[in-house]
TIKE-80737 format. One record per residue: residue in three letters; chain; residue number from 1; x, y, z of N, C-alpha, C, CB in turn. Coordinates in steps of 0.02 Angstrom, whole numbers, plus 32768, in hexadecimal, padded with zeros to 4 digits. Each point is the difference from the previous one (the first is absolute). Glycine has a CB too. Layout:
// TIKE-80737
  drenza  marro  drenti  n_px  n_py  n_pz  ca_px  ca_py  ca_pz  c_px  c_py  c_pz  cb_px  cb_py  cb_pz
     ALA      A     NUM     X     Y     Z      X      Y      Z     X     Y     Z      X      Y      Z
...
// end
This chain:
// TIKE-80737
  drenza  marro  drenti  n_px  n_py  n_pz  ca_px  ca_py  ca_pz  c_px  c_py  c_pz  cb_px  cb_py  cb_pz
     MET      A       1  2EEE  ECD2  41CA   7FDB   7FBE   7FFD  7FF5  7FE7  8044   8032   7FE4   7F94
     LYS      A       2  7F90  8010  807F   7FEE   7FE4   8043  8004  7FB4  7FFA   7FB2   8064   801F
     ILE      A       3  807C  7F7D  8005   8009   7FB8   7FFA  7FE7  7FE1  803F   8063   800C   7FB5
     SER      A       4  7F70  7FBF  8041   7FE9   7FD8   8038  8027  7FBE  7FFD   7F8A   8035   8000
     VAL      A       5  809C  7FBA  8031   8024   7FBF   8003  7FD2  7FCE  8022   8073   8038   8004
     VAL      A       6  7F87  7F8D  7FDB   7FD5   7FCB   801E  802A  7FC4  8008   7F98   802C   7FCC
     VAL      A       7  8068  7FBA  8073   8029   7FC6   8012  7FD4  7FC8  8020   8066   804E   8011
     PRO      A       8  7F92  7F7A  7FCD   7FDA   7FCB   8021  802E  7FDB  8030   7FB3   7FF3   7F9B
     THR      A       9  8031  7FFC  809F   802A   7FDF   8034  7FD9  7FC5  8020   803D   806E   8017
     MET      A      10  7FEA  7F61  8002   7FE8   7FCB   802A  803A  7FE8  8029   7FA7   7FDE   7FAF
     ASN      A      11  805B  8033  8091   8038   7FF0   802D  8042  8014  7FE4   7FC0   7FA3   802B
     GLU      A      12  804A  809C  7FCB   803A   801B   7FE2  8028  802D  802E   7FC6   7FF8   7F97
     GLU      A      13  8039  7FFA  80AD   8021   802B   802D  804D  7FFE  7FF6   7FA1   7FF0   8050
     GLN      A      14  8078  7FDB  7F91   8048   7FFC   7FF6  8017  802D  7FC5   7FFD   7F8A   802E
     PHE      A      15  7FDB  807E  7FA0   8013   8025   7FC4  7FE2  8045  7FFA   800C   7F94   7FCB
     LEU      A      16  7FB9  8076  804D   7FDD   8041   7FF7  8028  803C  8019   7F96   7FC3   800A
     PRO      A      17  8089  803C  8031   8025   8039   8017  8036  8018  7FD2   7FE6   7FD8   806C
     ALA      A      18  803F  7FF8  7F75   8035   8013   7FD4  7FE1  8023  7FBF   804A   7F9E   802E
     LEU      A      19  7F81  8049  7FB9   7FDF   8023   7FC8  7FEB  8044  8011   7FDB   7F96   7FD8
     LEU      A      20  8007  8073  8063   7FE7   8042   8013  803A  8031  800E   7F99   7FCA   8030
     ASP      A      21  809F  801A  7FEB   803A   8029   8007  801C  801A  7FBD   8017   7FBF   8067
     SER      A      22  7FE9  8011  7F67   801A   8016   7FBF  7FD2  8031  7FDE   8037   7F93   7FF5
     LEU      A      23  7F88  8068  8016   7FD2   8030   7FE6  800A  8043  8021   7FAF   7FA6   7FE9
     GLY      A      24  805F  805B  8058   800B   803F   8024  803C  8022  7FEB   7FC8   7FD3   805D
     ARG      A      25  806B  800B  7F89   803C   801E   7FEA  7FFC  801A  7FB6   803C   7FB3   8052
     GLN      A      26  7F90  8042  7F8C   7FF9   801B   7FBC  7FF3  804A  8004   7FD3   7F93   7FD5
     ARG      A      27  804D  8090  7FFC   7FF8   8047   7FF9  7FC8  8012  7FD2   8078   800D   8017
     TYR      A      28  7F50  7FD4  7FF5   7FC6   800E   7FD8  7FC2  7FFB  802E   803A   7FD4   7F95
     PRO      A      29  7F9D  805F  8070   7FC8   8000   802D  7FCA  7FCE  7FEB   8019   8078   801B
     LEU      A      30  7FD5  7F5A  8010   7FC9   7FD1   7FF1  7FBF  801E  801B   804E   7F99   8005
     HIS      A      31  7F7B  8059  7FD6   7FC1   8013   8015  7FE8  7FD9  803D   7FEB   8020   7F8D
     GLU      A      32  8021  7F9E  806F   7FEC   7FD5   8036  801F  7FB9  7FF9   7F94   8043   800A
     ILE      A      33  8070  7F98  802A   8010   7FB8   7FFD  7FCB  7FDA  801F   8077   8017   8003
     ILE      A      34  7F6E  7FBA  7FD8   7FC6   7FD6   8018  8019  7FB9  8006   7FA8   804B   7FC6
     VAL      A      35  804F  7F99  8073   8011   7FBA   800D  7FBE  7FD7  8003   806B   8022   8041
     ALA      A      36  7F8D  7FB2  7F8F   7FC4   7FD7   7FFC  8011  7FBE  8020   7FD7   8039   7F98
     ASP      A      37  8014  7FBC  80A4   8017   7FC8   8029  7FCC  7FC9  8001   8043   804D   8046
     GLY      A      38  7FD5  7F75  7FB4   7FD6   7FC5   8001  7FF8  7FE3  8044   8024   7FEA   7F8F
     PHE      A      39  7FCE  8042  80A1   7FF5   7FEC   8046  803E  7FDB  801C   7F83   7FF7   7FE8
     SER      A      40  80B5  802B  8017   8040   7FE1   801A  7FF9  7FEE  8048   8042   8043   7FB1
     GLY      A      41  7FE0  7F87  8062   8004   7FEA   8045  803C  801B  8025   7FC6   7F9B   7FDD
     ASP      A      42  8065  808C  8001   803C   801C   801E  7FF4  804D  800A   804C   7FA5   7FC8
     ARG      A      43  7FEB  807F  803A   7FFD   804A   800C  7FFC  802A  7FC0   8041   7FEC   8068
     THR      A      44  7FAC  7FF4  7F61   8002   8028   7FC1  7FD2  803C  8003   801B   7F99   7FC0
     ARG      A      45  7FAA  8060  8057   7FD2   803C   8004  801B  8036  802F   7F9E   7FB5   7FEA
     GLN      A      46  807B  8035  804F   8017   8032   802F  803C  8026  7FE4   7FD7   7FBA   805E
     ILE      A      47  8054  8022  7F7E   803B   8021   7FE1  7FE8  8032  7FCB   8049   7F99   8014
     ALA      A      48  7F86  8055  7FC3   7FE7   802A   7FCD  7FE0  8040  801C   7FEF   7F99   7FBA
     VAL      A      49  7FEB  8060  807B   7FDE   8039   801E  8035  802D  8022   7F94   7FBC   8012
     SER      A      50  809C  8025  800E   8033   802B   8021  802A  8025  7FD1   8002   7FB1   805B
     ARG      A      51  8002  8038  7F67   8028   8023   7FCD  7FD6  8030  7FD6   804C   7F9E   7FFD
     GLY      A      52  7F74  806C  8017   7FD5   8031   7FDF  7FDC  7FE6  7FBF   804E   8056   802F
     CYS      A      53  7FB3  7F67  7FCB   7FDC   7FE4   7FC8  7FB6  7FFB  800F   8066   7FC1   7FDF
     ARG      A      54  7F72  8041  7FEE   7FB9   7FF0   8006  7FF5  7FB5  7FF6   7FE2   8073   7FD5
     VAL      A      55  7FFF  7F6C  8059   7FF6   7FB8   7FFB  7FB6  7FEF  7FF1   8060   7FEF   8051
     VAL      A      56  7F98  7FE6  7F7C   7FC1   7FE9   7FEE  7FFE  7FB3  7FFC   7FEE   806B   7FC3
     ASP      A      57  7FD9  7F76  8043   7FFD   7FB8   7FFB  800B  7FE8  7FB9   7FB2   7FFF   8061
     GLY      A      58  807A  7FD0  7F98   800C   7FE5   7FBC  8002  7FB5  8005   8041   8066   7FDC
     PRO      A      59  7F83  7F77  8033   8002   7FB9   800A  800A  7FDA  7FC0   7FB7   800F   8060
     GLY      A      60  8066  7FB6  7FA5   800B   7FD6   7FC4  8043  800C  7FE3   7F88   8002   7FE9
     HIS      A      61  807E  7FEB  7FD5   8041   8004   7FDD  8012  804B  7FF0   7FEB   7F8A   7FCE
     PRO      A      62  8052  8084  801E   8017   8044   7FF9  7FD7  8029  7FCF   8070   7FD7   801D
     GLY      A      63  7F72  8008  7FAF   7FD8   8027   7FD0  7FC4  8022  8021   8023   7FAF   7FA6
     ILE      A      64  7FC1  802C  808A   7FC5   801D   8025  801A  8039  802B   7FC2   7F90   8004
     GLY      A      65  8075  8067  801E   801A   8034   802A  8011  8040  7FD8   802C   7FA6   804C
     ARG      A      66  7FF1  8050  7F7A   8010   803B   7FD7  7FC3  8024  7FEB   8064   7FC8   7FDA
     ASN      A      67  7F68  8014  8013   7FC1   8020   7FED  7FE3  8025  803B   7FEB   7FA7   7FAC
     ARG      A      68  8012  803D  808F   7FE7   8024   8039  802A  803F  800F   7FD5   7F93   802C
     GLY      A      69  806C  806A  7FD0   8029   8039   800A  7FF5  8035  7FCD   8050   7FB8   8033
     ALA      A      70  7FA8  8033  7F8E   7FF2   8030   7FCC  7FBE  8024  8007   8045   7FBB   7FB9
     ALA      A      71  7F8A  801E  8061   7FBB   801E   800C  8004  8035  8035   7FC8   7F94   7FE1
     ALA      A      72  8066  8066  804D   8006   8030   8038  802E  803F  7FEB   7FF0   7F9B   8055
     ALA      A      73  8035  805A  7F74   8031   8034   7FEF  7FE0  803E  7FE2   8052   7FA6   7FEE
     THR      A      74  7FCD  8090  801B   7FE8   8041   7FE6  8030  8022  7FCE   7FC3   800C   806D
     GLY      A      75  8076  7FD5  7F88   802F   801C   7FD2  7FEF  7FF5  7FB5   8054   7FF0   805A
     GLU      A      76  7FC7  8038  7F7C   7FEF   7FF6   7FB6  802C  7FC8  7FE0   7FDF   807C   7FF6
     THR      A      77  8054  7F70  802C   802C   7FCA   7FEA  8008  7FCD  8038   803D   804F   7FB1
     LEU      A      78  7FBF  7F71  803B   8007   7FC9   8030  8046  7FE0  7FF6   7F7F   7FEB   8001
     LEU      A      79  80A0  8005  8036   8041   7FDD   7FFE  7FF8  7FC5  802F   8045   806B   7FE5
     PHE      A      80  7FB9  7F59  7FFB   7FF8   7FC2   8026  8047  7FE4  800E   7F8D   7FE8   7FCA
     LEU      A      81  8081  800C  8077   8041   7FE6   8013  7FF1  7FC4  802C   803B   8072   7FF8
     ASP      A      82  7FF2  7F59  8003   8000   7FCA   8031  8022  8016  803E   7FFF   7FAD   7FA7
     SER      A      83  7FF0  8031  8090   801D   8015   8041  8047  7FF0  8009   7F94   7FF2   802D
     ASP      A      84  8087  7FE0  7FA8   8044   7FE8   8007  8030  801C  7FCE   7FD1   7F9B   802F
     VAL      A      85  8020  80A3  7FB8   802F   8024   7FD2  801D  803B  8024   7FC0   7FDD   7F99
     LEU      A      86  8078  803C  804A   8022   803A   801C  800C  8031  7FC5   8039   7FB9   805F
     LEU      A      87  7FBC  8088  7FAC   800A   8031   7FCC  8043  8022  800B   7F83   8012   7FF6
     PRO      A      88  80AD  7FEB  7FDB   803E   8020   8008  7FF6  804D  8001   8039   7F9E   7FC9
     ALA      A      89  7FFA  8086  804D   7FFC   804A   8002  7FF0  801A  7FBA   8053   8005   8061
     GLY      A      90  7F7F  802B  7F9C   7FF0   8020   7FC1  7FD0  7FD6  7FD4   8070   8037   8007
     PHE      A      91  7F78  7F90  8010   7FDC   7FD6   7FD6  7FBE  801E  7FE9   8037   7FA2   8039
     LEU      A      92  7FA4  807C  7FF7   7FBE   801B   7FEE  8004  803A  7FD0   7FD9   7FDC   806E
     ARG      A      93  8058  804F  7F9E   8008   803B   7FD4  800F  7FE9  7FB8   802B   8046   8062
     ARG      A      94  8000  7F88  7F99   8011   7FE8   7FBC  7FC6  7FDB  7FDF   8076   7FF6   8025
     LEU      A      95  7F62  7FE6  8004   7FC7   7FDF   7FE6  7FC8  8031  7FEA   801E   7F9F   804A
     VAL      A      96  7FD6  8092  7FDC   7FD0   8033   7FED  8013  8025  7FBF   7FE6   800C   807A
     ARG      A      97  805A  8005  7F83   8018   8025   7FC6  7FF9  7FD1  7FC2   8053   8048   8049
     ALA      A      98  7FC2  7F79  7FBA   7FF8   7FD5   7FC8  7FB8  7FF4  7FEC   8068   7FCC   8022
     TYR      A      99  7F6C  802E  800F   7FB8   7FF3   7FF6  7FE1  803B  7FDB   7FFB   7FB9   8069
     GLU      A     100  8012  8083  7FB0   7FE1   803C   7FE2  801C  800B  7FBA   7FEF   8035   8072
     HIS      A     101  8051  7FC0  7F84   8021   800B   7FBF  7FE5  7FCF  7FCA   8066   8029   803C
     SER      A     102  7F8D  7F98  7FDA   7FEC   7FCD   7FD3  7FB6  8006  7FEA   8057   7FB8   8036
     GLY      A     103  7F81  8067  7FF1   7FB9   8003   7FEE  7FDB  7FBE  800C   801D   8055   7FAE
     ALA      A     104  8002  7F7F  807A   7FE3   7FBD   800D  7FC2  8009  802F   8075   7FC7   7FF3
     VAL      A     105  7F5F  8008  8007   7FC7   7FFA   802C  8010  7FCB  8037   7FB0   8022   7FA0
     ALA      A     106  8081  7FB6  8052   8014   7FCB   8031  804A  7FEF  7FF2   7F88   7FCF   8008
     ALA      A     107  809B  8021  802E   8047   7FF5   7FFB  801A  7FCF  8037   8009   8074   7FCC
     THR      A     108  802F  7F70  8028   8023   7FDB   8034  8049  800D  7FFA   7FA8   7FA9   8002
     VAL      A     109  8081  8038  8028   8047   800A   8001  8025  7FBE  8006   7FEF   806F   8032
     THR      A     110  8052  7F93  7FC0   8027   7FC1   8009  800F  7FF9  804C   8036   8009   7F89
     TYR      A     111  7FEA  7FC2  8088   8011   7FF6   8045  8046  7FDF  8007   7F85   7FF6   801B
     ARG      A     112  8096  8015  8023   803D   7FDC   8016  7FF0  7FD7  803B   804A   805A   7FD6
     PRO      A     113  7FD3  7F6C  802D   7FEF   7FD3   8037  801E  8014  8044   7FFA   7FA7   7FA9
     GLU      A     114  7FE7  804B  808B   8017   800F   8043  7FF1  7FC3  802D   7FEE   807E   7FEF
     PRO      A     115  8045  7F5F  802A   8048   800B   7FF5  8017  7FF0  7FBA   8010   7FE9   8076
     ASP      A     116  8028  8033  7F78   8018   7FFF   7FBB  8031  7FC5  7FF6   7FF1   807E   7FF8
     THR      A     117  7FF6  7F45  7FFE   8026   7FC7   7FF1  800B  7FF8  7FB5   7FD6   7FCD   8067
     PHE      A     118  8058  800D  7F85   800D   7FF4   7FB8  7FC2  7FE0  7FDF   807C   7FF2   8018
     ALA      A     119  7F6A  7FDA  800A   7FC8   7FDA   7FE3  7FC1  8030  7FFA   802F   7F8F   8035
     ASP      A     120  7FC6  8098  7FFD   7FC4   802C   7FFC  8009  8038  7FCF   7FE8   7FE6   8075
     ARG      A     121  8059  802B  7F81   800F   8035   7FCD  7FF1  7FE6  7FBB   8059   8031   8049
     LEU      A     122  7FB2  7F8F  7FAA   7FF2   7FE2   7FC0  7FB1  7FFD  7FF6   806F   7FBA   8006
     VAL      A     123  7F6E  8034  802C   7FB7   7FFD   7FFD  7FE6  8047  7FF1   7FFB   7F9D   8053
     ALA      A     124  801E  8095  7FD1   7FE9   8044   7FF7  8011  8018  7FB7   8010   8017   807F
     LEU      A     125  8029  7FD6  7F68   8014   8012   7FBB  7FCF  7FE7  7FCE   8076   7FFE   8020
     GLY      A     126  7F74  7FC1  7FE7   7FD1   7FE5   7FD4  7FBD  801F  8009   8040   7F99   8001
     ALA      A     127  7FA9  8072  803A   7FBF   8020   800B  7FFD  8046  7FE5   7FF2   7FBB   8063
     ASN      A     128  8043  806E  7FA9   8003   8041   7FE7  7FFF  8002  7FB4   803C   8021   8066
     LEU      A     129  7FEB  7FB4  7F7D   8006   7FFF   7FB7  7FBC  7FEF  7FE2   807A   7FDE   8007
     ALA      A     130  7F61  7FF6  8019   7FBF   7FEB   7FE5  7FCD  8039  8000   8017   7F8C   8027
     ILE      A     131  7FE4  809A  800F   7FD1   8034   8002  8014  8039  7FD2   7FE5   7FDF   8074
     VAL      A     132  805C  802F  7F84   8017   8033   7FD0  7FEE  7FF0  7FBA   805B   8018   804B
     VAL      A     133  7FB9  7FAB  7F9F   7FF3   7FEA   7FBD  7FB7  7FFB  7FEE   8069   7FC3   8008
     MET      A     134  7F6F  802C  8028   7FB9   7FF0   7FF3  7FD3  803E  8008   8015   7F8A   8029
     GLN      A     135  8007  80B0  7FF0   7FD3   8036   8014  7FD3  801B  7FCB   8054   801C   804E
     ARG      A     136  7FBF  7FDF  7F72   7FD7   801B   7FCA  7FDB  7FC7  7FDE   804F   8061   7FEE
     ILE      A     137  7FBF  7F63  8021   7FE0   7FC5   7FE4  7FCA  7FE3  802B   8067   7FE9   7FC8
     GLN      A     138  7FAF  8004  8074   7FD2   7FE4   8032  8019  8018  8045   7FE3   7F99   7FB8
     PRO      A     139  7FFF  809F  805F   8019   801F   803E  8002  7FD2  803C   7FD5   8068   7FD4
     LEU      A     140  8060  7F9A  8050   8009   7FD7   803F  8019  8030  8035   801B   7F93   7FC0
     ALA      A     141  7FCE  805E  8080   8017   802E   8034  7FF9  7FD6  8042   7FDA   8070   7FBF
     ALA      A     142  805D  7F8B  8064   7FFC   7FE2   8043  7FDD  8030  8031   806B   7FBD   7FE9
     GLY      A     143  7F6E  8028  8043   7FD8   802A   802C  802A  8026  8032   7FA4   7FB2   7FF2
     HIS      A     144  809F  8041  8013   8027   8026   8030  8004  8048  7FF1   803E   7F9D   8014
     CYS      A     145  7FB3  8079  7FAE   8000   8048   7FF0  7FD8  800C  7FC1   806F   800F   8036
     ILE      A     146  7F56  800D  7FCF   7FD9   8014   7FC8  7FE4  8048  800D   7FE3   7F85   7FE6
     MET      A     147  802B  80A7  7FEB   7FE7   8045   8003  7FCB  8007  7FCB   806F   802D   802C
     MET      A     148  7F58  7FEF  7FE8   7FC7   8004   7FCF  7FD6  803C  800E   7FFD   7F84   7FF5
     SER      A     149  7FE8  8095  7FD5   7FCE   8037   8003  7FC3  7FE5  8027   8027   8033   7F8E
     ARG      A     150  7FC2  7FF4  80A2   7FC5   7FE9   8026  7FC2  7FFB  7FD1   802F   8037   806C
     ALA      A     151  7FCC  7FF8  7F66   7FC9   8001   7FD1  7FFE  7FBD  7FD6   8008   8082   7FFB
     VAL      A     152  8032  7F6B  7FED   8004   7FBF   7FD7  7FF2  7FC5  802E   8057   8031   7FB0
     PHE      A     153  7FC4  7FCF  808C   7FF4   7FCA   8031  7FB6  7FF8  800A   806D   8017   803A
     ASN      A     154  7F71  801F  7FD0   7FB6   7FFE   800C  7FDD  7FE7  7FC1   8007   8060   8053
     ALA      A     155  8011  7FB9  7F73   7FDF   7FF0   7FC1  8002  7FB7  7FF1   801D   806E   7FD6
     ILE      A     156  801A  7F6F  803D   8007   7FB8   7FF1  7FE6  7FD6  803B   8066   8017   7FB6
     GLY      A     157  7F85  8007  807F   7FE6   7FDA   8037  8030  7FE4  8032   7FAB   7FE8   7FB5
     GLY      A     158  8094  8032  8048   8032   7FE9   802D  8019  7FB9  7FF4   7FCE   804B   804D
     PHE      A     159  804E  7F96  7FE8   801A   7FBC   7FF9  7FC6  7FCF  7FFA   8066   8020   8043
     ASN      A     160  7FA6  7FAF  7F96   7FCC   7FCA   7FF9  8004  7FD4  803D   8006   8000   7F80
     GLU      A     161  7FCB  8002  80AD   8004   7FDD   803F  7FF5  7FB3  7FF9   7FD8   806B   8037
     SER      A     162  8014  7F80  7F8C   7FF1   7FB8   7FF6  8043  7FDF  7FF1   7F88   8014   7FD4
     LEU      A     163  80AD  8010  8019   803D   7FE5   7FEF  802A  7FF0  803E   7FF8   803C   7F94
     LYS      A     164  8026  7F89  8072   8028   7FED   8039  8049  800B  7FF3   7FAB   7FAE   801F
     ALA      A     165  8069  8062  7FA6   8044   8010   7FED  8000  8029  7FC3   8029   7F9A   8033
     ALA      A     166  800D  808E  7FC1   800B   8026   7FC6  7FCC  8037  7FF9   8034   7F9D   7FCB
     GLU      A     167  7FAB  8078  806D   7FD0   8037   7FFE  8023  8041  7FEF   7FB6   7FC5   8054
     ASP      A     168  808A  8040  7FBE   8026   803B   7FED  800A  8005  7FB4   803A   7FFA   806F
     HIS      A     169  7FD9  7FD1  7F72   8009   7FFD   7FB8  7FBC  8013  7FDC   805B   7FA4   800E
     ASP      A     170  7F70  803A  800C   7FBE   800E   7FE3  7FEC  8049  8005   7FE0   7F8D   801C
     LEU      A     171  8032  8090  801B   7FED   8047   800B  801F  802E  7FCB   7FF6   7FEA   807C
     VAL      A     172  804B  800F  7F78   8023   802D   7FD5  7FEE  7FEF  7FB4   8061   800C   805A
     ARG      A     173  7F90  7FB5  7F99   7FE9   7FF1   7FBE  7FBE  8024  7FED   8039   7F91   800C
     ARG      A     174  7F99  8070  8025   7FC3   8026   7FF3  8008  804C  8001   7FC6   7FA1   8031
     ALA      A     175  806A  8076  7FF9   800E   8047   8001  8020  8018  7FBF   800E   7FF8   807B
     ALA      A     176  8018  7FDD  7F63   8020   8013   7FC2  7FD2  800E  7FC7   805B   7FBF   8026
     ARG      A     177  7F66  802A  7FE2   7FCD   800F   7FCF  7FE8  8049  8000   7FDE   7F8B   800C
     HIS      A     178  8035  8095  802B   7FEE   8049   800C  8035  8030  7FF4   7FB5   7FDA   8052
     GLY      A     179  8089  800C  7FA3   803B   802E   7FF5  803E  7FDA  8007   7FC3   8063   802B
     PRO      A     180  8076  7FBE  7FCE   8042   7FDF   8004  8010  7FE0  8042   8024   8050   7FAF
     PHE      A     181  7FF9  7F76  804C   801E   7FDE   803B  8048  7FFF  7FF9   7F9F   7FB9   8010
     ARG      A     182  8086  8058  8026   804B   8006   7FFB  8023  7FDD  8036   7FF3   806B   7FCB
     VAL      A     183  8047  7F7B  8027   802D   7FE2   8032  803C  8030  8007   7FDB   7F86   7FE4
     PHE      A     184  8030  8097  8057   8038   802B   800B  803F  7FDC  8020   7FAA   805C   800C
     LEU      A     185  808D  7FB5  7FD7   803D   7FE0   801C  8017  8024  803F   8023   7FDC   7F8D
     ILE      A     186  7FB1  8022  80A3   800E   801D   8043  7FF4  7FCC  8034   7FDF   8074   7FDB
     SER      A     187  8055  7F72  803E   7FFB   7FC3   802A  7FEC  800D  804A   8056   7FCE   7FB5
     LEU      A     188  7F7D  800C  8067   7FF6   7FFD   8048  801E  7FBF  8018   7F95   8047   7FFC
     LEU      A     189  806F  7FB1  8047   801A   7FC2   801F  7FC4  7FD8  8015   806C   8037   8028
     ALA      A     190  7F92  7F8A  7FC3   7FC9   7FD2   800D  801A  7FC3  8026   7FC3   8027   7F99
     SER      A     191  801C  7FC9  809D   8015   7FC4   8027  7FFE  7FC0  7FD8   7FD7   8039   8065
     THR      A     192  8055  7F9C  7FA6   8004   7FBB   7FE0  7FE2  7FCB  802D   8069   8022   7FC2
     ARG      A     193  7F73  7FF1  8071   7FE9   7FCE   8031  7FD5  7FCB  7FE0   8004   8057   8058
     ARG      A     194  7FD6  7FB8  7F75   7FD6   7FCF   7FDF  802B  7FCB  7FDA   7FA5   8058   7FF5
     TYR      A     195  808F  7FBE  7FED   8030   7FD1   7FDD  8023  7FD3  8036   8015   8057   7F9F
     VAL      A     196  7FFE  7FC9  8097   8021   7FD9   8035  7FD1  7FCA  801B   8045   8065   801E
     ASN      A     197  7F7C  7FAF  7FF1   7FCF   7FD5   801F  7FE8  7FCA  7FD3   7FDF   805E   8043
     ARG      A     198  801A  7FB1  7F7C   7FDE   7FCF   7FD3  8035  7FDF  7FD0   7F92   8046   8005
     GLY      A     199  80AC  7FD2  7FF8   8031   7FE5   7FD4  8004  8029  7FC1   7FEE   7F90   802E
     ARG      A     200  8050  8085  7FC1   8008   8031   7FC8  7FEB  7FDE  7FBC   8061   803C   8040
     LEU      A     201  7FB8  7F87  7FB7   7FF2   7FE1   7FBF  7FB3  7FF1  7FF7   8076   7FCD   8002
     ARG      A     202  7F6E  8019  8033   7FB9   7FEE   7FFE  7FD6  8040  7FF0   8014   7FA1   8055
     LEU      A     203  7FF9  8096  7FD1   7FDA   8038   7FF7  800B  8025  7FBF   8000   8004   8077
     THR      A     204  8040  7FFB  7F6F   800E   801C   7FC2  7FDA  7FDE  7FC7   806F   8020   802E
     MET      A     205  7F91  7F9C  7FD6   7FDB   7FD9   7FCC  7FB6  800E  8001   8054   7FA6   8008
     GLN      A     206  7F91  8064  8037   7FBA   8014   8004  7FF1  8044  7FE2   7FFA   7FBB   8064
     HIS      A     207  8033  8073  7FA9   7FFA   8041   7FE1  7FFC  7FFD  7FB6   803B   802D   805C
     ILE      A     208  7FF6  7FAC  7F87   8004   7FF8   7FB7  7FB8  7FE2  7FE8   8089   7FEC   8004
     ARG      A     209  7F60  7FE3  801D   7FC1   7FE1   7FF0  7FC8  8032  8001   8028   7F97   802E
     VAL      A     210  7FD4  8091  8005   7FCC   8034   8003  8007  8032  7FC6   7FFD   7FF3   807D
     THR      A     211  8041  8021  7F77   800D   8032   7FCB  7FE6  7FE1  7FBC   8069   8033   803F
     LEU      A     212  7FA7  7F8E  7FB5   7FEB   7FE4   7FC1  7FB5  7FF9  7FFA   806C   7FC6   7FFC
     ARG      A     213  7F74  802C  803C   7FB9   7FFA   7FFF  7FE0  8045  7FF0   8009   7FA0   8054
     ILE      A     214  8012  8096  7FCB   7FE8   8041   7FF1  800A  8014  7FB7   8018   801D   8075
     PHE      A     215  8023  7FD2  7F70   800F   800F   7FBD  7FCE  7FE1  7FCC   807A   8008   8026
     VAL      A     216  7F6F  7FBD  7FED   7FCD   7FE2   7FD0  7FB8  8011  8014   8050   7FA1   7FE8
     GLY      A     217  7FA8  808C  8048   7FC0   8017   8010  7FD9  7FD7  8031   8003   802F   7F94
     LYS      A     218  801D  7FA5  8095   7FDD   7FDA   8030  8005  8022  8047   8018   7F96   7FBA
     GLU      A     219  7FB3  8066  806B   7FFE   801D   8042  801A  7FCE  8032   7F9F   8049   7FDF
     ILE      A     220  8077  7FD0  805B   8017   7FD8   8036  7FCD  8004  8036   8079   8012   7FE2
     THR      A     221  7F65  7FB7  802A   7FC7   7FFE   802F  800F  7FCD  8037   7FAE   8022   7FA3
     ASP      A     222  8023  7FDB  808A   8005   7FD2   8037  8000  7FB7  7FEA   7FCA   8055   8044
     ARG      A     223  8021  7F9E  7F7F   8000   7FBB   7FE5  8045  7FE5  7FF6   7F96   8018   7FC8
     ASP      A     224  809A  8017  8031   8045   7FEB   7FF7  8029  8012  803D   7FF5   800D   7F85
     ARG      A     225  8004  7FD0  80B0   801D   8011   8040  804C  7FFF  7FFE   7F9D   7FD0   8036
     SER      A     226  8082  8002  7FA4   8047   7FFA   7FFA  801F  8040  7FE5   7FF4   7F86   7FEF
     VAL      A     227  7FEA  8098  7FDF   8016   8041   7FE7  7FEE  8037  802C   7FF6   7FD6   7F92
     ALA      A     228  7FD2  8028  8090   7FEC   8036   802B  8033  800D  8038   7F8A   7FE2   7FE5
     ARG      A     229  809B  7FE6  8030   802D   8009   8037  803D  802A  7FEB   7FD8   7F94   802F
     VAL      A     230  802E  807C  7F90   8037   8026   7FEA  8004  8046  801D   7FFA   7FBE   7F9B
     THR      A     231  7FCD  805A  807A   7FFE   8045   801E  802B  8003  803D   7F8D   8011   7FD5
     GLY      A     232  8079  7FBB  8051   8026   8001   803B  7FE9  8030  8038   8059   7FE0   7FB6
     ASN      A     233  7F68  8035  8042   7FE0   802F   8032  7FEA  7FD6  803B   7FD8   8052   7FA7
     TRP      A     234  8001  7FD0  8086   7FF1   7FDF   8041  7FCA  7FCD  7FFC   8022   8064   8036
     ARG      A     235  7FBC  7F94  7F92   7FCD   7FD0   7FFC  8019  7FC0  7FDB   7FAC   805F   8001
// end
């Protein structure tokens, strides 16, 4: 399986090296790593190039960057990762094995918080439980890790760039119309910086609000800026 990893970035010189190091330690050959950068003002692009990544322009919010990265990719399978995640040893091999065995066209994984505080562990437990329980009813997937068939990604038109939040959930919901969507109990490490910066309780309640809106079929657009901020991304 030829896997193209796509990472959207904007001023991620602090986190990107650790992600690339964790990718380099995986015992699974990657076809390519594409960094879709939103014109960072720090050393993000230089770091990506020095590590052998292909860099493309990814202006705007992360959904746009992911689409630009996917458009440049040549692998048969796309793996979207956030720049502030870490892959434990053996993660990719386990993910590929589970993906191929399941027959899924799209998949995500659970996560563990980094740093691993008690409060963040509780938040992660709730988030993981939600995506596992809902996977066959109303697919949900955090953008920090989505694996998808390139053919299906192209067929559904990629990420909806009009959405300012929950574009990751929207993507897998549409993909699930073309085949199985699965959540694998294979955890990566995800930074809790958004919870620290915005407040755990506030951001958790906004996540719940977004999930409920998705469940009843409502889109999250720029008209609802308070919910849009739930993404915690650079915009």
